[in-house]
N, C-alpha and C positions, 0 to 999 in steps of 0.2 A: 293632554293625557289624562285618562284616565288613573284612579287610583284605587287602590286596596285599603281595606278599613284598619291599619296599622299606618298608612300612611294618611288617611284623612285626619287620624285622631292623634299624630304628633305632630301634623299641620294646625290643627286647631287649638294646640298647646303652646306651640312655639311663632303662631301667628306669622306665618309664612308657607306657602305652596311647598311641601320636600316630597320627595318621592327617594328611592331604597338605594341605601349607601350614603344619605346625605348625613355628613352629623348638624345636630342640632341641640340649643339650650332651650330647656321647654319646660314650662309651667308645671309642677305634680299635684294632682286632686287631694291626695292622700299617700299617708308615709307610716307604716306598719313595722316592728322589729319583734322578733322573740326573745326567750331567756339565754337561749344559743349565742344571739348574734348582738342581742342591748349592748351587754356591757364594754361590748367592743365600740359599738357605733358613739355609747356616754363616751367613751376615755377620747376618741378621736373630735367629738364635736366641745368638750373642752381643750383640747390640744389646738383647735382652730380659733380658741380665745373666745367663741360665740357663749352669750349671754341671756339668749332668747330662742324660742323655736317660731316658726316663722306665722303658726297659727295654730295652738296648743288644740285646737278642736280637729285639725284634719292631721291628727298623728294622733298613732295607740302603740302602747307594749302589751305584751301577751307572753304571759306565765303561762307555759304549756307543755315544755319539753321535757322539764325534770321538775313535774308539779303533782303532788306534794313534792319538797325537795329531798334527795335521799343522802344526801352528803353535806356536811359541815361548808366548804367552802361553796357549793352551790344555793346554799342558802342566804350568804350574804352576798353572791350576786343577785339574787330576789332582792333585799334590801335596798340595795345602790338603785334599783331600778324604779323600785317604790319611793324611792326618797326624792328622784331624778325627777317620776310623775307627778309627787306631792306640788314639789317643787315649781314648775312650767305647767302645772295645770293641765296635763294633758292625761288623756283616758289610759288605764292601764287595767286591765283582765288579768285577774289572778288566778290562783289555784282552784281548777274546779270550774271556771267558767268556759273550757272549752279549747278547743283547735283554733290556729291565729287564722286560716284558711275556710274556717266555718263560721267565726263570730265577724269576721269585717264587713262581708257582704248580708248575713242576717240580721246586723245590725243597724243596718243602713247606713252604714258609713259610705259605700260608694255607687255610683247609677252607672247604665249605660254611656257610653263616650268621653266616661272619666281615663284620667291616667294614674296610674297608680304605682307606688314600688314599694318593695319589701325585702326587708332584709332575711329572705329563707326562699330557697330557688322556686318553692311548687307555688309563689305569688302566682303565677300564671293560672292559677285556677280561675281568676276572676274571669278571665275572657270569657267564661259560660254564659255570663250575661252583656259581654258588649262592652267590655272593658280591655285598654290596653292596659295587662299589670304585669310585673316583671319582675322578676330577681336580681337582688343589688349587694355589694358589700357592703358590710358593716362603715366602711368610711363614705362610701355613695351614701349609704342612708342616712350619716352625721348631716354631712354637708346638703342633702336635702329637708333633712328636720330644720338646719339654720335657715335654709333660702328660700324654702318653696321649688327648687329650679333643680332641674339636673340634666345633663348631658345623654346625648343619645344619639345612636349612630341607627338611623331610620334601616329596618332589616326586611330583606327582599320576605315575596312571602309564597309559600306553596300551600296551593289551593287542594282540599282532597273532598272528592266526590264522595257519599257514602249515598247509597241508594238500595234500596228496598229494607222490609221492618225484620226486626231481628226474631228467630224463633223463639218460641218457650225456653227456659231454663237458659237463653244466654243475653246476656245481660254488656250495657254500655262498657264495662271492665273488659270484657273479653275482647270489644272492638277495638278496645284502645293498646291492648296487648300484642292485638293484630298485627295494629301497625306499627307498632315500636318493630315488634320481630319481622317485618316486610322491609322497612325504614331503613334498620340499626340503631344503634345508640347514638350515633353521631349523623344521622341520614339529614337532620332540619337544624344543623348548629347556625345558630343566630340567624334563625331565618325566624315568622312569623307564620303561625300556619292559619287556616282558615278552614275551618272543619262545615259543611254546610252538604243538604240533600233532606230525602225524606226519613234516611234512618236518625238522623237527628231530630227532626221536626219530629217524631214518634215517641221523644224522649220526654222522662222528666226532666223539671230542673236540676233536682240530685243528681241524675245520671249524667245529664252534662256534664254538670262538676267536675265528676270522675274523670272525664275524656280528657277537660283543659286541665288540669292539676298535671295530668301523666304527658302532658307535649315535650316539658321539657326532659322527660327520659328518650327522648330521641332528639335532644338538643336546642329545642325551640327558643326562642326567647319570649314569646306569648302562643296560645293556644286560642283562638278566637270564634267566636259563634254570631250568628246575627240575633237579633233582638223579635221574637215572636209576641202572638199575642201569651203566650206562656213566660216568657220573658216577663213582661211589663207588668204584668200581675202580678208577677211573684216581689218582684225589683218596690211595686207601686203599695202592697202590704207593709211594706219595711220603712219605706221611706217614700213622704208625702210631696217633696219637692217635683217643681215639674223637670223633665230630662228630655235630652234629645237622642236618638240612636243615630248609629254609623252603618252605612250597607257599603258594599264594594260598587265600583261604576262597572257598568258593563265589560267597556273597554280597557279595563284595570290591565298591567301589565305583573301577570305569575311566573317566577321562577320557573314554578313546573307545576303541572295537573295531574293528579292523580286521581285514579275512579274504581274505587271498590263496590262490589256487589256482597252484601251482607246475607243475603236468603238463605244460606246454606252455613253460617258460621257455626262452629261446634265453640263449647266451651276453651276456654285458651287457659294455658298455664307456663308460668315465666318459670324455667328452671334455675339453679346458682351460675355461676355466680353476677350473671347482668341481665337486665331488664328484657333485651333483645332475644333473651335463646330459649325463643317461645316454640309450643307444640300444644298442638291439641291434646284435652285431657285421656282421650283414651292411649297417649303413645307415652303415659307417665303413669297411668292408671295401675292400680295393687304396689305403689311407692308406700312404706311406710312411714306413715306419720306420729309424731309424738306431742306436738301443739299447734295451736290452730291460733290466729289473731283475726277478730275481726276488729272495725274501728280505724281511728288513723285521719287524715285532710281528704283521703283519697274513699274510703268507704263507710264513713263512721254514722252517715247519716238516718234519718228516720226509715226511709226505703231501705236499708241495706240494713236496719234492724230486724224489719218486719220479713225480710226475705230470711233470714236469719231461724227466727221464731217459729214460721211455717213448717221450718222443718224439723225444729227441736219441741215443737206440740206434742209429737209422736216421737220421735226416735232420741232420748240420751246421750250424751257423749259416751264415748268407747273408755271403760274402765281403764283403759291403757294412754289412751291421750285427755291433755288439754286443751279448755280453750279460755282463749281470753278476752272478752269485749270490753271497746273504752266507746262511749258513745261520745261523738263530734263536739259537742257544747252540752251545756245545763239546760238548755232548753229543750234540747231533742232528747235528752234524759228525762225529764219531765214527764214528756209526752208519752216518752214508751212506756214510764212507768204506769201513766193513766190509762195505757193501753193494755196493761198485762203483761208486754213483752218482755221486763225483766224477768217478773216473779215465774215468764216461762223459761226463760233461759239459768236463771237460779236452780228451778227444779232440776232441770236437764243436764244440771253439774259444771257450769260453766260460772268463770268468775268474771264479775262486772268491776271496773275501775275506774276512778275518777275521770270524768271528762278531760280530754289532751289527747297527746301523741300518744299515751300509752307505751307498750312494749318497742315499737315501731325503732326511737332511734336509741337502743339499748343502754338507758342510765339507771334503768329501774322496770318495775314493774314485768317480768317476763323473761328474765336474758334464761337462753336455752343452756342446757351444756353439752360437751363435747358429743359429737356427733349425731345428734339431734335433727329432725326434720320437721322444719317449722312450714307451715300454709298459710300464708299471711293476707289480707285483703291489701296491705298497706303498696307503696309505692317503688320500694327499693329492698334488691333482695342482694346487694353487695357484700360481699365477702368482710363478719364483722359488723355488719348493719346493724343486729340486735344484740349486740352487745360479746360475741363469741364466736372469734374468727373460727373454731373447728365444728361449726352446726350450717347446717345448710337452709336454706330459704327459699321458697316456693311462693308465687304470686301468683296471684287466683281472685276471681271475684268472690263477693262473701257464699253466693250457695253455692260454690264449688268447697271452700271452706268449711261451709256447717256439714255436706255430705263426707267429707272428709272425716272431720272428727267424731263424726256419729259411727261411721267404720272404721276407723284408725287407719285406713290408706287413702290414699288419693283416687278420689271417684266420681264419676259424673253425675253431677248433680240432677240429673234431666231421670235418674230412677226414683228421684223423692220427690218428683211433681205427680 
């Protein structure tokens, strides 16, 4: 019987042919955790009585959620992470390096066909480069750090066929918001999702990461894509090791197959307070906006910053709005400076903050006030997500975010093209 991408990767890592719903213990290729989860993982690691990590080169900590630290208690947790990393000689990305889900692939730690776990739900991002990656709890993360192995229930797979190219002014963020709106927030719970088709083929790697990143917002364990020539080139520029790629068999068994024609897709917006509360931009046009956010592990890449800068070159941020921009990594920040994007942002009235998660998690950097409406390129708009349960978060593409802070109301970005 044929296998899906998820089934093949898990089979390769447990050295046995496995299928959906099988329970396996598999070797992992990389383990990651961030400052919101690492202290718990360290505590679990030590309670297990472990003395060493399985391979220091295959473990990384990232300080990105509260970076720089906003509180004394957080600073102490950061010190705990630094001390553990130094003791075990593992890689730590400190404040200013960027978001974990940008850094792990960007720095060449992973390649297609890998099995990766991370103590963060958006670890599914790496599926964009043909990696089975998934979020785990801090205790499972500790077990993986100690043993290099972890248990998995092989997920069934939903195949999503994406046809036709996106029209100008519509982006991968709009595509994934639309799909989540159609499937619902739990429409793919504990499933792997394969995104394939002409629409995906036409997208850059930056844009593909946006889609895989948000697979978890419909409950998926992994958001997988094929490794085409773009993927191979992108990975080879960051990792010189040879790697294999994984494709599904023609007779693979899918739980379901869905077909979407995106030729007429409009810009999409997720309304408060759930990611699947999605409508086309015209349905919420003219909603007052007080703050915009461009960045996070979903849309803080160079391509996203270029989209925003193209609007802000000619149109400043409205005097009634704030715009916060957080590059996803130090490397992206430097490239944006060299291209003049940062100067464009500052002149337009935006505030550029330290590479990292920025306002997304609500610990610092732009907590909105009561009753304010925020439009963000992040991946979640749950009540209280940005630090205030009395604020409202709308999700949209960087283009829609930028157009909206220019006008002070939710705006179709195609008006600025």
